[in-house]
C-alpha positions as CSV (number, residue, x, y, z in Angstrom):
1,X,0.0,0.0,0.0
2,X,1.2,3.5,-0.9
3,X,0.4,6.3,1.6
4,X,1.4,9.9,1.8
5,X,2.4,9.8,5.5
6,X,3.1,6.9,7.9
7,X,3.1,7.5,11.6
8,X,5.0,4.6,13.2
9,X,5.1,3.1,16.7
10,X,2.5,5.4,18.3
11,X,0.2,4.6,21.2
12,X,-3.0,5.2,19.2
13,X,-6.2,6.3,21.1
14,X,-8.8,4.2,19.3
15,X,-12.4,4.1,20.5
16,X,-11.8,0.6,21.7
17,X,-8.7,1.6,23.8
18,X,-5.1,2.6,23.4
19,X,-3.0,0.3,21.2
20,X,0.5,0.5,19.6
21,X,-0.1,0.8,15.9
22,X,1.2,2.3,12.7
23,X,-1.2,4.8,11.0
24,X,-1.1,5.5,7.3
25,X,-2.6,8.7,5.8
26,X,-3.6,9.1,2.2
27,X,-5.4,12.0,0.5
28,X,-6.2,13.5,3.9
29,X,-7.8,10.4,5.4
30,X,-6.7,7.5,7.5
31,X,-6.0,4.6,5.1
32,X,-4.2,2.1,7.3
33,X,-4.2,1.0,10.9
34,X,-1.6,-1.8,11.3
35,X,0.4,-3.5,14.0
36,X,3.3,-3.4,11.6
37,X,4.1,-1.4,8.5
38,X,5.4,-4.2,6.3
39,X,4.1,-3.6,2.8
40,X,3.3,0.1,3.4
41,X,5.3,2.6,1.4
42,X,5.2,6.2,2.5
43,X,6.3,9.6,1.1
44,X,6.9,10.7,4.7
45,X,7.5,8.6,7.8
46,X,7.1,9.9,11.3
47,X,8.4,7.9,14.3
48,X,6.1,8.5,17.2
49,X,7.6,5.9,19.6
50,X,6.7,6.7,23.2
51,X,4.1,9.2,22.0
52,X,0.3,9.2,22.1
53,X,-1.6,9.7,18.8
54,X,-5.0,11.3,19.6
55,X,-7.9,12.5,17.4
56,X,-7.6,16.3,17.2
57,X,-9.8,18.1,19.7
58,X,-13.1,19.6,18.4
59,X,-13.9,22.8,20.2
60,X,-17.7,23.0,19.9
61,X,-17.9,26.5,21.5
62,X,-15.5,29.0,20.1
63,X,-15.4,32.8,19.3
64,X,-13.2,34.8,17.0
65,X,-16.0,37.1,16.0
66,X,-14.5,37.8,12.5
67,X,-15.0,40.3,11.0
68,X,-16.2,42.1,14.0
69,X,-13.1,43.3,15.8
70,X,-9.8,42.4,14.1
71,X,-7.8,43.9,17.0
72,X,-9.1,41.1,19.2
73,X,-8.5,38.3,16.7
74,X,-9.8,36.8,13.5
75,X,-10.1,33.4,11.8
76,X,-6.4,33.3,11.0
77,X,-5.0,34.3,14.4
78,X,-7.4,32.2,16.5
79,X,-7.2,29.1,14.4
80,X,-3.4,29.2,14.6
81,X,-3.9,29.2,18.3
82,X,-6.2,26.2,18.0
83,X,-3.6,24.3,15.9
84,X,-1.0,25.0,18.6
85,X,-3.3,23.6,21.2
86,X,-4.1,20.4,19.3
87,X,-7.6,21.5,18.3
88,X,-8.3,20.5,14.7
89,X,-11.9,21.8,14.4
90,X,-13.6,24.8,15.9
91,X,-17.4,25.5,15.9
92,X,-17.6,29.3,15.7
93,X,-20.5,31.1,17.5
94,X,-22.6,33.6,15.6
95,X,-21.6,36.8,17.5
96,X,-20.2,39.0,14.8
97,X,-20.7,42.5,13.3
98,X,-23.3,42.0,12.0
99,X,-24.7,39.0,13.8
100,X,-24.7,35.8,11.8
101,X,-28.5,35.5,11.6
102,X,-29.1,35.6,7.9
103,X,-27.9,33.5,5.0
104,X,-26.0,36.4,3.5
105,X,-24.0,37.0,6.7
106,X,-23.4,33.3,7.0
107,X,-22.0,33.1,3.5
108,X,-19.7,36.0,4.1
109,X,-18.3,34.4,7.3
110,X,-18.0,31.1,5.6
111,X,-15.9,32.7,2.8
112,X,-13.7,34.4,5.5
113,X,-13.1,31.1,7.2
114,X,-12.3,29.2,4.0
115,X,-9.8,31.9,3.2
116,X,-8.1,32.3,6.6
117,X,-8.6,29.2,8.8
118,X,-5.7,27.0,9.7
119,X,-8.0,24.3,11.2
120,X,-11.4,23.1,10.2
121,X,-14.4,25.2,11.2
122,X,-18.1,25.0,11.5
123,X,-20.5,28.0,11.9
124,X,-23.5,28.4,14.1
125,X,-26.4,30.5,13.0
126,X,-28.7,32.7,15.1
127,X,-32.4,32.0,14.7
128,X,-33.8,34.9,16.7
129,X,-35.1,37.0,13.7
130,X,-37.8,34.3,13.7
131,X,-37.6,34.1,9.9
132,X,-38.1,30.6,8.6
133,X,-36.6,31.4,5.2
134,X,-33.4,32.8,6.7
135,X,-33.1,29.8,9.0
136,X,-33.6,27.4,6.1
137,X,-31.0,29.4,4.1
138,X,-28.4,28.9,6.8
139,X,-29.2,25.2,7.1
140,X,-28.7,24.8,3.3
141,X,-25.3,26.6,3.6
142,X,-24.2,24.1,6.2
143,X,-24.9,25.5,9.6
144,X,-23.4,23.3,12.3
145,X,-26.3,24.2,14.6
146,X,-28.0,27.3,16.1
147,X,-27.3,29.4,19.2
148,X,-29.6,31.4,21.4
149,X,-28.9,33.7,24.4
150,X,-31.6,34.0,27.0
151,X,-30.1,37.3,28.1
152,X,-30.5,40.7,26.5
153,X,-27.8,42.1,24.2
154,X,-24.9,43.9,26.0
155,X,-25.3,47.6,26.0
156,X,-23.9,49.1,22.8
157,X,-23.5,45.8,21.0
158,X,-27.0,45.3,19.6
159,X,-25.9,44.7,16.0
160,X,-23.6,41.9,17.1
161,X,-26.4,40.1,18.9
162,X,-29.4,40.9,16.7
163,X,-31.3,37.6,16.2
164,X,-29.3,36.0,18.9
165,X,-30.7,37.4,22.2
166,X,-34.2,36.2,23.2
167,X,-34.8,37.3,26.8
168,X,-38.6,37.2,26.5
169,X,-40.2,33.7,26.6
170,X,-42.7,34.2,23.7
171,X,-39.9,34.9,21.3
172,X,-37.8,32.1,22.7
173,X,-40.8,29.7,22.2
174,X,-41.1,30.7,18.6
175,X,-37.4,30.3,17.9
176,X,-37.3,26.9,19.5
177,X,-40.2,25.8,17.3
178,X,-38.4,27.0,14.1
179,X,-35.1,25.3,15.1
180,X,-36.9,22.1,15.9
181,X,-38.0,22.0,12.2
182,X,-34.3,21.8,11.1
183,X,-33.3,18.8,13.1
184,X,-30.1,20.6,14.1
185,X,-28.8,21.2,17.6
186,X,-29.6,24.4,19.3
187,X,-27.0,25.6,21.9
188,X,-28.4,27.9,24.6
189,X,-26.7,30.4,26.9
190,X,-29.0,30.0,29.8
191,X,-29.2,32.8,32.4
192,X,-32.4,34.4,33.6
193,X,-32.3,38.0,32.3
194,X,-34.8,39.5,34.8
195,X,-32.9,38.1,37.8
196,X,-29.5,39.1,36.6
197,X,-30.7,42.6,35.8
198,X,-32.3,42.9,39.2
199,X,-29.2,41.6,41.0
200,X,-27.0,44.0,38.9
201,X,-29.3,46.9,39.7
202,X,-29.0,46.2,43.5
203,X,-25.3,46.1,43.3
204,X,-25.0,49.3,41.4
205,X,-27.4,50.9,43.8
206,X,-25.0,49.9,46.6
207,X,-22.1,51.6,44.7
208,X,-20.5,48.2,43.9
209,X,-18.3,48.2,40.8
210,X,-15.5,46.0,42.0
211,X,-14.5,42.8,40.3
212,X,-16.3,40.3,42.6
213,X,-19.6,42.2,42.0
214,X,-19.8,40.6,38.6
215,X,-20.1,37.1,40.1
216,X,-22.6,38.3,42.7
217,X,-24.8,39.7,39.9
218,X,-25.1,36.2,38.5
219,X,-25.5,33.8,41.4
220,X,-26.1,30.1,40.7
221,X,-29.9,30.4,40.7
222,X,-29.8,32.7,37.7
223,X,-28.4,29.9,35.6
224,X,-30.5,27.1,37.2
225,X,-33.8,28.9,36.7
226,X,-33.1,29.7,33.1
227,X,-32.3,26.0,32.4
228,X,-35.4,24.9,34.1
229,X,-37.5,27.4,32.1
230,X,-35.9,26.4,28.9
231,X,-36.3,22.6,29.3
232,X,-39.8,22.9,30.6
233,X,-40.8,25.0,27.6
234,X,-39.1,22.6,25.2
235,X,-41.1,19.5,26.5
236,X,-43.9,20.4,24.1
237,X,-41.6,21.5,21.3
238,X,-38.9,18.9,21.0
239,X,-36.0,21.0,19.8
240,X,-32.6,19.3,20.1
241,X,-31.1,21.4,23.0
242,X,-27.6,21.7,24.2
243,X,-26.8,23.8,27.3
244,X,-23.7,25.9,26.9
245,X,-20.9,26.4,29.6
246,X,-22.5,24.8,32.7
247,X,-20.8,26.5,35.6
248,X,-21.8,24.7,38.8
249,X,-23.8,22.2,40.9
250,X,-27.2,24.0,40.8
251,X,-27.4,24.1,37.0
252,X,-26.1,20.6,36.7
253,X,-28.8,19.3,39.2
254,X,-31.6,20.8,37.0
255,X,-30.1,19.2,33.9
256,X,-30.0,15.8,35.7
257,X,-33.6,16.1,36.8
258,X,-34.8,16.6,33.2
259,X,-32.4,13.9,31.8
260,X,-33.9,11.5,34.4
261,X,-37.4,12.0,33.1
262,X,-36.5,11.4,29.5
263,X,-35.2,14.7,28.2
264,X,-32.3,14.2,25.7
265,X,-30.7,17.5,26.5
266,X,-26.9,17.6,26.4
267,X,-24.6,19.9,28.1
268,X,-21.0,21.1,28.2
269,X,-18.6,22.7,30.6
270,X,-15.4,24.6,30.2
271,X,-11.8,24.4,31.5
272,X,-12.1,27.7,33.4
273,X,-14.8,26.1,35.6
274,X,-12.8,22.9,36.0
275,X,-9.4,24.4,36.8
276,X,-10.3,27.7,38.5
277,X,-12.7,29.1,41.0
278,X,-14.0,32.5,42.1
279,X,-10.9,32.8,44.3
280,X,-8.9,33.4,41.1
281,X,-10.6,36.8,40.7
282,X,-8.2,38.0,43.4
283,X,-5.2,36.7,41.3
284,X,-6.1,38.0,37.8
285,X,-9.0,40.4,38.4
286,X,-11.0,41.3,35.3
287,X,-9.2,38.6,33.2
288,X,-11.3,36.1,35.0
289,X,-14.6,37.8,34.2
290,X,-16.7,35.2,32.3
291,X,-20.4,34.5,31.9
292,X,-21.6,32.6,33.8
293,X,-19.0,33.4,36.4
294,X,-16.6,30.9,38.0
295,X,-17.9,29.5,41.2
296,X,-16.7,27.5,44.2
297,X,-14.5,24.4,44.7
298,X,-17.6,22.4,45.5
299,X,-19.1,23.5,42.1
300,X,-15.8,22.4,40.4
301,X,-16.0,19.0,42.0
302,X,-19.6,18.6,40.9
303,X,-18.7,19.4,37.3
304,X,-15.9,16.8,37.3
305,X,-18.4,14.2,38.6
306,X,-20.9,15.3,35.9
307,X,-18.3,14.6,33.2
308,X,-17.4,11.2,34.6
309,X,-21.1,10.1,34.9
310,X,-22.1,11.4,31.5
311,X,-24.4,14.2,32.6
312,X,-22.0,16.5,30.8
313,X,-20.8,15.3,27.5
314,X,-18.1,17.8,26.4
315,X,-15.3,20.0,27.6
316,X,-15.1,23.1,25.3
317,X,-13.4,26.5,25.7
318,X,-15.8,29.3,25.0
319,X,-12.6,30.9,23.7
320,X,-13.2,34.6,23.7
321,X,-10.4,37.0,22.7
322,X,-10.4,40.6,23.8
323,X,-7.8,43.3,24.1
324,X,-5.9,44.3,27.3
325,X,-7.4,47.8,27.1
326,X,-10.9,46.3,27.1
327,X,-10.3,44.0,30.0
328,X,-8.5,46.7,32.1
329,X,-11.6,48.9,32.1
330,X,-12.7,46.8,35.1
331,X,-9.9,48.2,37.3
332,X,-12.2,51.2,37.6
333,X,-15.6,49.6,36.8
334,X,-16.3,45.9,36.4
335,X,-19.5,46.6,34.5
336,X,-17.5,48.3,31.7
337,X,-15.4,45.4,30.7
338,X,-16.6,42.6,28.4
339,X,-16.9,39.0,29.7
340,X,-14.7,36.3,28.2
341,X,-11.2,34.8,28.2
342,X,-9.0,33.0,25.7
343,X,-8.2,29.3,26.3
344,X,-8.1,27.2,23.2
345,X,-4.3,26.7,23.5
346,X,-4.7,25.1,27.0
347,X,-7.8,22.9,26.3
348,X,-6.0,19.6,25.4
349,X,-3.1,20.3,27.7
350,X,-5.4,20.7,30.7
351,X,-7.6,17.7,30.1
352,X,-4.7,15.4,29.2
353,X,-2.9,16.6,32.4
354,X,-5.8,15.2,34.3
355,X,-5.9,12.0,32.3
356,X,-2.2,11.3,32.7
357,X,-2.7,12.0,36.4
358,X,-5.4,9.4,36.7
359,X,-8.6,11.6,37.2
360,X,-10.0,10.1,34.0
361,X,-8.7,7.7,31.3
362,X,-7.1,8.8,28.0
363,X,-10.2,7.4,26.2
364,X,-12.5,9.4,28.4
365,X,-10.5,12.5,27.6
366,X,-10.8,11.8,23.9
367,X,-14.5,11.3,24.2
368,X,-15.0,14.6,26.0
369,X,-12.7,16.6,23.7
370,X,-13.6,15.1,20.3
371,X,-15.8,12.0,19.9
372,X,-18.9,13.1,21.8
373,X,-18.9,16.5,20.1
374,X,-18.5,15.0,16.7
375,X,-21.5,12.6,17.3
376,X,-23.6,15.3,18.9
377,X,-23.3,17.7,16.0
378,X,-23.4,15.2,13.2
379,X,-19.8,15.2,11.9
380,X,-19.0,11.6,13.1
381,X,-17.6,9.2,11.8
382,X,-16.0,11.7,9.4
383,X,-14.3,13.3,12.4
384,X,-13.8,12.9,16.1
385,X,-12.1,9.5,16.2
386,X,-9.2,7.5,14.6
387,X,-10.6,5.0,12.2
388,X,-10.3,3.9,8.5
389,X,-11.6,6.5,6.1
390,X,-11.9,9.1,8.9
391,X,-10.4,12.5,8.2
392,X,-6.7,12.6,9.3
393,X,-7.2,15.2,12.0
394,X,-4.6,14.0,14.5
395,X,-2.3,15.1,17.4
396,X,1.0,13.6,18.4
397,X,1.1,14.2,22.1
398,X,4.3,13.6,24.1
399,X,3.4,12.4,27.7
400,X,7.0,12.3,28.8
401,X,7.6,16.1,29.0
402,X,5.9,19.1,30.5
403,X,4.5,22.4,29.1
404,X,4.6,25.6,31.1
405,X,2.4,28.4,29.8
406,X,4.1,31.7,29.0
407,X,3.0,34.6,26.8
408,X,5.6,34.1,24.1
409,X,4.5,30.5,23.3
410,X,0.9,31.6,22.6
411,X,-0.5,32.4,19.1
412,X,-3.9,33.9,20.0
413,X,-4.0,37.6,19.4
414,X,-5.4,37.8,22.9
415,X,-2.3,36.2,24.5
416,X,-1.8,39.2,26.7
417,X,-5.2,38.5,28.2
418,X,-4.4,34.9,28.9
419,X,-3.7,35.5,32.6
420,X,-5.6,32.6,34.1
421,X,-3.2,30.0,32.7
422,X,0.0,32.0,32.8
423,X,2.8,30.1,34.6
424,X,0.8,26.8,34.9
425,X,2.6,23.6,34.1
426,X,0.9,20.7,32.5
427,X,2.1,17.1,32.0
428,X,2.7,16.5,28.3
429,X,3.0,18.6,25.2
430,X,1.4,19.0,21.8
431,X,4.2,18.0,19.5
432,X,2.4,17.9,16.1
433,X,-1.0,18.8,14.9
434,X,-2.3,17.3,11.6
435,X,-5.3,18.7,9.9
436,X,-6.8,16.8,6.9
437,X,-3.5,14.9,6.6
438,X,-1.2,18.0,6.6
439,X,1.0,19.0,9.5
440,X,0.0,22.6,10.5
441,X,1.8,22.8,13.9
442,X,5.2,21.2,14.8
443,X,7.2,21.6,18.0
444,X,6.2,25.2,18.8
445,X,5.9,26.5,15.3
446,X,3.0,27.0,12.9
447,X,4.0,25.3,9.6
448,X,0.6,25.3,7.9
449,X,-1.1,28.0,5.9
450,X,-4.3,30.0,5.9
451,X,-6.9,27.9,4.1
452,X,-5.7,24.6,5.3
453,X,-8.9,24.2,7.4
454,X,-12.0,23.0,5.7
455,X,-15.6,24.1,6.3
456,X,-17.4,21.4,8.3
457,X,-21.1,20.8,7.8
458,X,-23.2,18.4,9.7
459,X,-25.0,15.3,8.3
460,X,-28.4,16.0,9.8
461,X,-29.3,12.3,9.8
462,X,-26.3,11.5,12.0
463,X,-26.9,14.2,14.7
464,X,-26.9,12.0,17.8
465,X,-28.5,12.2,21.2
466,X,-26.5,9.2,22.2
467,X,-22.9,9.9,23.2
C-alpha cells in the first residue's frame, strides 16, 4: 500500500482503547491501521515511539467574531492558536458584526473562514429574527447548529447580537419551534435575564463596581432557573437542545432532573470552571470575568463528577479574545469590561494533564474533547475518532515532558489577556497537529497555511442524542 504519511510506533487512542499501531494517511484520510508497516510505502515517515496519537480536539464552543473586531482576533490568528493547542476543528459562534442571523452574513463568514482558517471550522447561525426562510438558508449553507442567548444584548453591541438574544419567553418559544424543524442542535446560553438585571441593579445601587460584584450579579440560581424554564418550555416543542458552559452544581442538578425524566438535552462545561474558582478573581482580576461566572471548589468537584457520569458530554473552551485595554476597564468599573477569556491553547493540555494524572482515562479525555462533540453535531464518523476513512485530524502528544504556559509561546491575538493559565505547568506537550492529513503545527511553530482548514457541515441524519 502506498500512503502519503506513515506514523509509526504510536500509542493510538482508538475508541476501543489505546494500542500501539502504525497509521497510514492518504489523501487527507486514514488509510491504514496496522500492528506493523510491512508492505506500506510512504512519502513521509514519522516515528512516534513513546508518544500518544490522539484525534484532534473539536472545540464546539469558540469565538473569534470575525470580521467584528480584528484587533481582538480573526479566523487566522485564533485558528493558529487552535492548531498550537491540538484543536483541529472549531465551531464558531454567531456573534459578529453584523450577527450571523441571515444567509447572506453566514456566506460572508464562511468565505472568510475558508480563506483564513488553519484548522477546520463550523458555523452556528442565530435564529432569533424568527424568519423561517433565513433559518432554512443557513441550514442549506451548512450551519453546524444554532445558538440562542436567554439574556439581553450587551449595551452598545445590539448589532452583534441581533437575532441571537431572546430574553422574552414568547420569542424564545417561537425560535425553538423554528429550530426544531431543522433537526439541528440548538445551543443555549441559559441565564435568567430578569434576575441578573435585578441583581445587577441592586449592586449598582450599593455603589458596587469591584471585580467580585460581577459574580454576585449572576448567582447560581440565575443559571439554574433559566435552564429549568428552557427545558420545561421545550417539552412540548422537542427542539434538540444543548446547554452551553454549565458552571456549577445547581445548574447541573436541574439538567440531571430533566435527563432522568427522558429529556435528551446535552450539556458542556469549560476548562475555566474545571481548573479555576471565584478565588482566582483576586489573582487575575478582570481577566477572570466570564459568563456565567466561575464559582466554588464544590461546584468544580460537581462538574468533574458530571463529566465522569455522563451528565455533561463535552469540555469546550468558550474561547473569547479581547484586548488588554478592554479588560483593564474593570480596574475602575467591572461593568465596563466585556466578559470572556482565551483558552483554546490550553484545552487539550489541561484535560490530558488530568488524564495522565489518573482523574480520567485517556479514552474518556478523547470522548469529552472530540468524539462526543462529533457525534452530537453530526460530523461523526468523518471526524472525532481514529478509524479507517476518517479525516486525518490528529495530534501527536508527548506524555513524557511538561508544558509551562508563558506569553511568548501563545498564538492567540489575545495572548496578553491569557492571565488565568500564565505560569501553569501541564504534564505532556502537543508535538504535532495534523489537519486533513497535513501538519500545521510542529514543535512550537505554525507550519501550515491559511486555508488549510475545511468548512465542516453536519450530516443532519447523524446528529446524535447518544454519546
